[in-house]
N, C-alpha and C positions, 0 to 999 in steps of 0.2 A: 526310054518310055518309061512310064510312072508303072507300075503293078498296086493296083487299089486291095488295101487289104480288109477282110471283113471279120473280124475280132473286137473284141473290145481289149484295152489294157488296163493292166494291174489297178493303176490309180483309177480309173473309173470303174471296175468291179468294186473296189474300195468303198467307193462315193456311193453307190449305189445300196451297197448292204446298210452302211453309216441311213442314208436316207429312210429305207424300208424299215432299221430298226427303232427311228425315233417317231416314224410314223405307229407301228405295230404298237411301244410302249405308252404312245400319247391312248390311242386307241380301248388300250387294256384299263390302264388308269382312270379315265373316262366312265369305262365301265363297271370297275369296282367299287368306284366313291358310289355311283347311283344305284349301285344293288347293294350296297350299303347302309345307306342312305333312305332307302323305301323301306318302307315298314310292311307288314305282310298283310294286305287290306282288311282280313280275315279277323286278326289279333286288334285291329280298328274299329271295325265295326261291332265286333262283340264287348269293346270296351264303349262303348259309346250305348248301345243295351242294358250293361250291368248299371251303366249311369243313370238310364229313363226307367229302371228296374227300383234301384232305390227310390228315385224321388217320387216315381210313384206310390210307390209304399207310404212314405213318408207324408204326402198331402193325403192320404185319405185317411189319417191318424186328427183327432181334434186340435184346434188352436189353441185351447185352455187345458190344463190337467184337470179330468175328471174330479178328481182328488183334491182340489181346490176349494177352500169354502172361506167366500169372502167375509163372512161375518164369525164366521167358527159355529154358525148354529146349524147343525145339520137340517133342521125344518125348514130353513129357506138355504136351499143350493143353490151354484155360481148360476147366475145369468150373466155368461161370458162376453156377448158383446156389451152390457151395458157396463159392467164391472170392472171390467179387466182395462183398468186405464195407462196402464204403465207399461217398460218391458215386458211381454208376454212372460222370458226367460228368464228374467232375473229376481231377487228376491227382493218382496213392495210391486211388483205386477204380481202376476196370476200363478205363483208357483213357491210363494210363503206358507205361513204356517203348517209347515210339516211336509208341503207338496215337495218332491223332490225326484229326480232321475227314477226309475225303476231298474230294479236290480238287473232283470234279465230283459235280454231283445226281444222275448215275446210277450211280454207285458208292457213293452212301451204304449203308451195308451194316448201322446200328445207329440205333436212335432220337436220341442223341446228337447225330449227325451233323447233324441239322434242327434243333439249339437256334441263336437265332439270324437263321433263316431270313429271308429278307424279299425277295419278290416281285411285282414293279412288273407287274401283268398276271400272271393264272393261267397256270400250266402245265404241263404233266403232270411224269412220274416222270422223264425224260429229261433235262426242260428247256426242252424247245421249247414256245412258245406257243399257248394256244389260244385260235381265233378267236373275236373277240368278246366276249372276256372282259379287254382290256385295259384297263380301266379300274380294274379292283380291285388294293385293295394288300393283301394275303396274309401276315403277320407269325407266325412259329415262335416258341415259348418253350416249351424243358424244364427244368422242374425236379428237383432231386433230394435238394433237401436235408431238414433236418430239418422244415419248415414239412409235407412232402408226407408222411400218413398215409393207408392204404386201409387203415383195419379191424384197425390194429397193424400191416402192412408200412409203413415207414420209407424214405423217400428217403436219410436220412444212414445207414442201414445197408445200404444198396445192393437194397432189395429192392422200389422202386418210384420209377417219373417220374411225375410230372404232366405232359403235353401239353396246350399249348393256342395252340389257331389263333384269331387275328384279322382279320377280314376287312371290310373296310372300300369305299365306294363313295363317288365326289363326289357325289349325289344322295341320300343315306343321312345323316341325322341323327346315326344310334346304331350302332356295329358291332357286328357278329353274332361273337359270342365260343362257339366249340366247345372244350370240354376233356374229356379221357382217361386215365386211369391204364393204365399198364403196367407188369404186376409181372416179378416175375425168377423167372421158375419153370423 
């Protein structure tokens, strides 16, 4: 007569532990990878908000520098749409004859003044740091060359400029980039 045993052998126990260990390690690895790759949504949204705020500030400024005088005669001020026939941000466009980037951010009065702006930490339009946003890096680029084409309005003809704001944060894997066109009207 055969007696049935109700236990597990040592081999079955070791194999079960090994299988469970593999499953647990795999699940923990997948969880930690997805957690490490996900950015806090608040940081991502804040970066988008910062980029939008910078773009709005720049878009409110004039296309041509108000200090520019086409014929160097104060009696005949610049008629920007008609007289700006070259790249707006380049010498020979609407920035020559002493017209240059303003020294302080609070004095910026045209889109070209912002070209090359790089802030470590978000700041307001007067250059004052915004509390809690010091880990963001903001870079501004203003393009006004032949590559800028807004439905036939080109940068090379002094008709349009492309403004690109790039915001990064140490916790974000990818940068947030917002662009907008400013036309000469």
